[in-house]
C-alpha positions in Angstrom: 9.6 -26.5 3.8 11.3 -24.0 5.5 12.5 -25.8 8.2 14.7 -27.7 5.9 16.4 -24.5 5.2 18.2 -24.6 8.5 22.0 -24.9 8.2 24.3 -25.8 11.5 26.4 -23.4 10.1 24.4 -20.6 10.3 23.6 -21.0 13.9 26.3 -18.5 15.1 24.5 -16.3 17.3 21.5 -18.0 20.1 18.1 -17.0 21.4 16.1 -17.7 24.2 14.1 -21.3 23.3 10.7 -20.3 22.7 9.7 -22.6 25.4 11.7 -20.5 27.7 10.2 -16.9 26.4 6.6 -18.1 26.8 6.9 -19.8 30.1 8.1 -16.4 31.4 5.6 -14.6 29.7 2.3 -17.2 30.0 0.2 -14.0 29.5 -0.7 -12.0 27.7 -1.0 -13.7 24.4 -2.3 -10.4 22.8 -1.7 -6.8 23.4 -4.9 -4.8 24.3 -6.0 -1.2 24.4 -8.9 -0.3 26.1 -11.8 2.2 25.0 -13.8 4.3 26.7 -17.1 2.9 25.2 -20.4 3.9 27.2 -22.0 2.6 29.0 -18.7 0.3 29.7 -15.4 -0.2 28.9 -14.3 -2.8 25.7 -11.4 -4.1 25.1 -10.2 -4.3 21.4 -7.3 -6.4 20.0 -4.5 -4.7 17.7 -4.3 -5.5 14.3 -1.9 -3.1 13.6 1.9 -3.8 13.7 2.6 -0.2 14.0 0.0 0.3 16.8 1.5 -2.9 18.6 5.5 -1.4 18.1 3.9 1.5 20.0 2.6 -0.2 23.0 5.4 -2.9 23.1 8.6 0.5 23.4 10.4 -0.2 26.2 9.6 -3.9 26.8 11.4 -7.3 25.7 8.9 -9.1 24.4 6.2 -9.8 22.0 3.2 -11.7 21.1 3.5 -14.9 20.7 1.8 -15.0 17.3 5.0 -12.8 16.1 7.5 -15.6 17.4 8.8 -17.6 14.7 9.5 -21.5 14.8 12.7 -21.7 15.6 14.1 -23.0 12.4 13.1 -19.6 11.6 14.2 -17.5 14.1 16.8 -14.8 12.5 18.7 -15.3 15.8 19.4 -18.8 15.3 19.3 -19.0 11.3 21.5 -15.7 9.9 24.9 -16.2 9.0 27.5 -13.5 11.0 30.2 -14.6 9.1 32.2 -13.3 6.1 29.0 -12.4 3.7 29.2 -12.8 0.2 27.9 -9.5 -1.8 25.3 -9.7 -4.5 26.3 -8.7 -7.7 25.8 -4.8 -8.8 25.1 -4.1 -12.5 26.2 -0.4 -13.6 23.3 0.4 -16.4 25.3 3.3 -17.3 22.8 6.1 -16.9 20.1 3.6 -18.4 22.2 3.4 -21.0 23.1 0.3 -20.9 26.5 0.1 -22.2 27.8 -3.7 -20.8 24.8 -3.9 -18.5 23.2 -6.5 -20.5 26.3 -9.2 -19.3 26.0 -8.6 -15.8 22.5 -8.9 -15.9 22.1 -12.0 -17.6 24.8 -13.7 -15.0 23.4 -12.1 -12.1 20.2 -13.7 -12.9 21.2 -16.8 -13.5 23.5 -17.1 -10.9 21.8 -15.4 -8.2 18.2 -14.2 -8.7 19.1 -11.6 -7.2 21.1 -8.0 -8.0 21.5 -4.4 -7.4 21.5 -1.7 -10.1 23.6 1.7 -9.9 23.4 4.4 -12.5 19.7 3.1 -13.4 18.7 6.4 -14.6 15.8 7.2 -12.0 16.7 10.7 -11.2 17.6 10.5 -6.7 14.9 13.5 -6.1 12.2 11.3 -7.4 13.5 8.0 -5.5 13.6 10.4 -2.2 10.1 12.1 -3.1 8.6 8.4 -3.2 9.8 7.7 0.1 9.0 10.8 1.6 5.2 10.6 0.5 5.5 6.7 1.8 6.8 7.7 5.2 4.1 10.3 5.8 1.0 8.3 4.8 2.2 5.7 7.6 3.4 9.0 10.2 -0.7 10.1 9.4 -3.4 8.8 12.5 -4.5 5.7 12.5 -8.3 6.3 11.3 -7.1 8.3 8.4 -4.8 5.1 7.3 -7.9 2.8 7.8 -9.8 4.9 5.1 -7.7 2.6 2.7 -8.0 -0.7 4.6 -7.8 -3.7 2.2 -11.7 -5.2 1.4 -12.2 -8.6 1.9 -11.0 -10.4 -1.3 -8.7 -7.8 -2.2 -5.0 -7.4 -2.8 -4.8 -3.4 -2.8 -5.2 -1.3 0.0 -3.7 -0.6 3.0 -3.3 -4.2 5.4 -1.0 -6.2 7.6 -1.9 -9.9 6.0 -1.3 -10.5 2.8 -0.3 -14.5 2.1 -1.7 -17.3 4.5 0.6 -17.9 7.6 0.7 -21.5 8.6 -0.1 -22.2 12.5 -1.2 -18.9 13.0 1.7 -17.2 13.1 2.2 -13.1 11.7 4.6 -10.8 10.3 6.2 -7.9 11.8 5.1 -5.3 8.9 2.1 -3.3 7.6 1.8 -2.5 4.1 0.1 -0.6 1.6 -0.4 -2.1 -2.1 -1.8 -0.5 -5.5 -1.4 -1.0 -8.9 0.5 2.3 -10.4 0.6 0.7 -14.4 -1.2 0.8 -16.8 -3.7 3.4 -16.3 -6.5 0.9 -17.0 -5.8 -1.3 -13.7 -5.3 2.0 -11.3 -8.1 2.3 -8.6 -7.4 5.6 -7.2 -10.0 5.0 -4.3 -6.7 2.8 -2.7 -4.3 5.7 -4.0 -3.9 8.1 -0.4 -5.1 11.6 -0.4 -2.8 12.8 2.0 -0.3 13.7 1.7 -1.4 15.8 -1.3 1.7 15.0 -3.4 1.0 11.3 -2.9 -0.2 10.5 -6.8 2.1 12.7 -8.2 5.2 11.4 -7.0 4.3 8.0 -7.5 3.2 8.7 -11.3 6.4 10.4 -11.9 8.4 7.8 -10.3 6.2 5.4 -12.3 7.6 6.6 -15.6 11.1 6.3 -14.9 10.5 3.0 -13.5 8.9 2.1 -16.6 12.3 2.1 -18.5 14.4 0.6 -16.0 12.0 -2.7 -16.3 11.6 -2.5 -20.1 15.6 -2.6 -20.3 16.2 -5.2 -17.7 13.5 -7.4 -19.9 14.9 -6.6 -23.0 18.5 -7.8 -21.8 16.8 -11.0 -20.0 15.5 -11.9 -23.3 18.7 -11.3 -25.7 20.3 -13.4 -22.2 17.9 -15.8 -23.5 18.9 -16.0 -27.4 15.7 -14.2 -27.9 14.2 -11.2 -29.4 14.3 -8.2 -26.6 10.8 -8.2 -26.9 10.4 -11.4 -26.0 9.8 -11.7 -22.4 7.8 -8.6 -22.2 5.4 -9.7 -24.8 5.0 -13.2 -23.3 4.3 -11.5 -19.6 1.1 -9.5 -21.7 2.9 -6.5 -23.5 1.1 -3.2 -22.7 -1.0 -5.2 -20.6 1.5 -5.7 -17.9 0.9 -5.0 -14.4 3.1 -2.7 -12.0 1.9 -2.7 -8.5 3.5 -0.8 -5.5 3.9 -2.6 -2.2 4.7 0.1 0.7 6.2 -2.0 3.5 6.4 -0.4 6.7 8.6 -2.6 9.8 8.2 -1.1 12.9 11.0 -1.4 15.8 10.4 -5.0 17.2 11.6 -5.7 20.9 12.7 -8.9 20.2 14.0 -8.7 16.2 16.2 -12.2 16.8 12.4 -13.9 17.1 10.5 -12.4 14.5 10.3 -11.8 10.9 8.6 -8.7 8.8 8.1 -11.0 6.0 8.8 -14.6 5.8 11.2 -17.2 3.6 9.4 -16.8 0.0 9.9 -16.3 -4.0 8.2 -13.2 -5.6 5.2 -14.4 -7.8 5.7 -11.7 -9.7 8.3 -11.6 -13.2 10.4 -9.1 -11.6 10.6 -6.9 -9.0 12.2 -3.7 -8.6 12.9 -2.3 -5.0 14.0 0.8 -3.6 15.1 0.0 0.2 16.0 2.4 3.0 19.0 2.9 4.7 18.0 0.2 7.5 18.9 -3.2 6.7 16.7 -6.1 6.7 16.6 -8.1 3.5 18.1 -11.7 3.5 18.8 -14.0 0.9 19.2 -17.7 1.0 22.3 -18.9 -0.4 24.6 -22.0 0.0 22.4 -23.7 3.2 22.4 -19.9 4.6 20.9 -16.8 5.1 22.8 -13.7 4.4 22.1 -9.8 4.7 22.0 -7.9 1.7 24.0 -5.1 1.5 22.4 -1.5 1.8 24.0 0.9 -1.6 22.4 4.2 -1.2 21.0 5.2 -4.4 20.5 1.3 -5.7 17.6 -0.2 -7.0 17.2 -4.3 -5.7 15.6 -6.4 -8.5 14.5 -9.7 -7.9 13.7 -12.0 -10.5 10.2 -13.6 -9.8 8.8 -16.8 -10.3 7.0 -16.0 -14.1 10.6 -15.5 -15.5 12.0 -18.7 -13.8 8.8 -20.2 -15.5 9.0 -18.6 -18.9 13.1 -19.1 -18.9 12.4 -23.1 -18.1 14.5 -22.9 -14.9 17.9 -20.8 -16.7 17.1 -17.8 -14.5 16.4 -18.4 -10.9 13.9 -16.8 -8.7 15.5 -15.9 -5.6 14.3 -17.0 -1.7 14.8 -14.0 0.5 12.8 -12.9 3.3 12.8 -9.9 5.8 14.5 -9.1 9.2 13.2 -6.3 11.7 15.2 -3.5 13.6 14.9 -3.3 17.3 15.6 0.6 17.3 14.8 2.0 13.6 11.6 1.6 11.3 13.0 -0.2 8.2 10.6 0.7 4.9 11.1 -0.2 1.3 9.1 0.1 -1.9 9.2 -3.0 -4.2 7.1 -3.2 -7.4 5.8 -6.1 -8.6 6.2 -6.5 -12.6 3.3 -9.2 -13.0 1.5 -10.5 -15.7 -2.6 -9.9 -16.5 -4.9 -12.4 -14.6 -6.0 -14.5 -17.3 -2.2 -14.5 -19.0 -1.1 -18.0 -19.5 2.3 -18.5 -18.6 4.7 -21.3 -19.1 8.2 -22.2 -20.5 9.0 -20.1 -23.6 8.8 -22.8 -26.6 11.7 -21.5 -28.2 13.7 -22.7 -25.3 12.1 -26.3 -25.4 13.8 -29.2 -27.2 14.0 -33.1 -26.7 17.3 -32.3 -24.9 15.5 -29.5 -22.6 11.9 -30.4 -21.5 9.6 -28.1 -19.7 10.6 -28.3 -16.2 7.0 -26.1 -15.4 3.2 -26.4 -15.8 1.4 -23.4 -18.0 -1.2 -22.1 -16.2 -3.2 -18.8 -15.9 -1.2 -16.3 -13.9 -4.3 -16.0 -11.6 -4.6 -19.6 -10.9 -0.8 -19.1 -10.2 -1.1 -16.2 -7.6 -4.3 -18.5 -6.0 -2.3 -21.1 -5.3 0.8 -19.0 -4.3 -1.2 -16.9 -1.9 -3.1 -19.8 0.2 -0.3 -22.1 -0.2 -1.4 -24.3 -2.2 0.5 -27.0 -4.5 0.8 -25.2 -7.9 
C-alpha cells in the first residue's frame, strides 16, 4: 500500500491539509469550458490535463480529483535533505569496457541507474524530443485524431492505469510500439510533425543496441550466457513501446503527481528526460529526486527482469512530480515480452537453497492484473 511509504523523516516540507483546500474551494469540482452550440450553450468537462493546465493558469487551486491523498502528496513526502545520487554507468561509447560491473551492481542495489557515453548520438535524442514536443503543441483536435481506443494501450490519452478512489494523474501521453516492425501500428503514429516517423525510426535503431548490451551484461551478471535474458523475454519478438509523457505546469505541484508510485511492468525501461526535474525514487523510507544529467539515459529495471532473476535484480519503485512553472516531458521506452510469453524465474538460478520467489505466468495476464490493480 502506498500509505505505508510515508516516513516521518520525509515530512520536511508542509502543505495545507486537503480539508482546508476543499473548504476554501468547495466549487468547482471540475473545470469546464462553455461551447456555443445552437440552439443552446452546453458544458463539456475538460479531460486532457494540458487543457486543464491552460485554464488554471494564474490560479492557485486544482480540481479535487488531482489532489492526492496526504500520504502521497509530494509537499508532504519528498525528502529535502542531502540526496543520495543514483549510480551512473559509463558505457564507453557503446563499447561497454568496464560497464558490466557498474550495471550489475546498480541493478542489484538500486534497480535504477543512469548511463552516459551510451552511443546514441545527441542529435538523435534532440530530434526525438523536438518532434514529441511539437506533437503536444498541435491544436487539440489534431491530437485527438490519435486518441486511445477503448481496450487499447496505444494512442494519445490521459489515463492508462486504474486509479483508486477516483484520483487522476497530472499527465497526458502518447503511447505506441516502435519495434519489432510487425508490432507497429502506424495509424497511431502522428503524421505531424512530418519528420515524426523518420526521427523515431532512427532513434529506435540506436536504442536497440543499448538495450541488447544491457540485457547481455545483466545475463552475464547472473552467471549465464549473454543471450539468456533476451531469449527468456521473447528474443526477436521482444516489444519496444515508446511513451511520451507530457506534464504541463501545475498550480499546486505540492498536491499533485504526474505518475503515482509504481514499478514498471516491463523488463527494462530506457528513458530520455528533458531538463525539468521530476522523477523520484523510493529508498530507505523516503522519496528522493533523481538528479538530471545532460545527455544521460535513465534505466529502470522492471518487474519481468526481477522475476526472471528471482529477485536478484530489483524493480525500482518510482513516481513523477510536476512543476509550477515549467512543462516536464519524458520519453521512456518499455521493453517487454510478447503477450503470450510465459515469464518466471530462470530454472538455472533455482535450487533447494534458492527456490522460486515468483509465479510463472503469461505476460498478458501479468499486465492485465497490474493495470487493473489486481493481485498477481
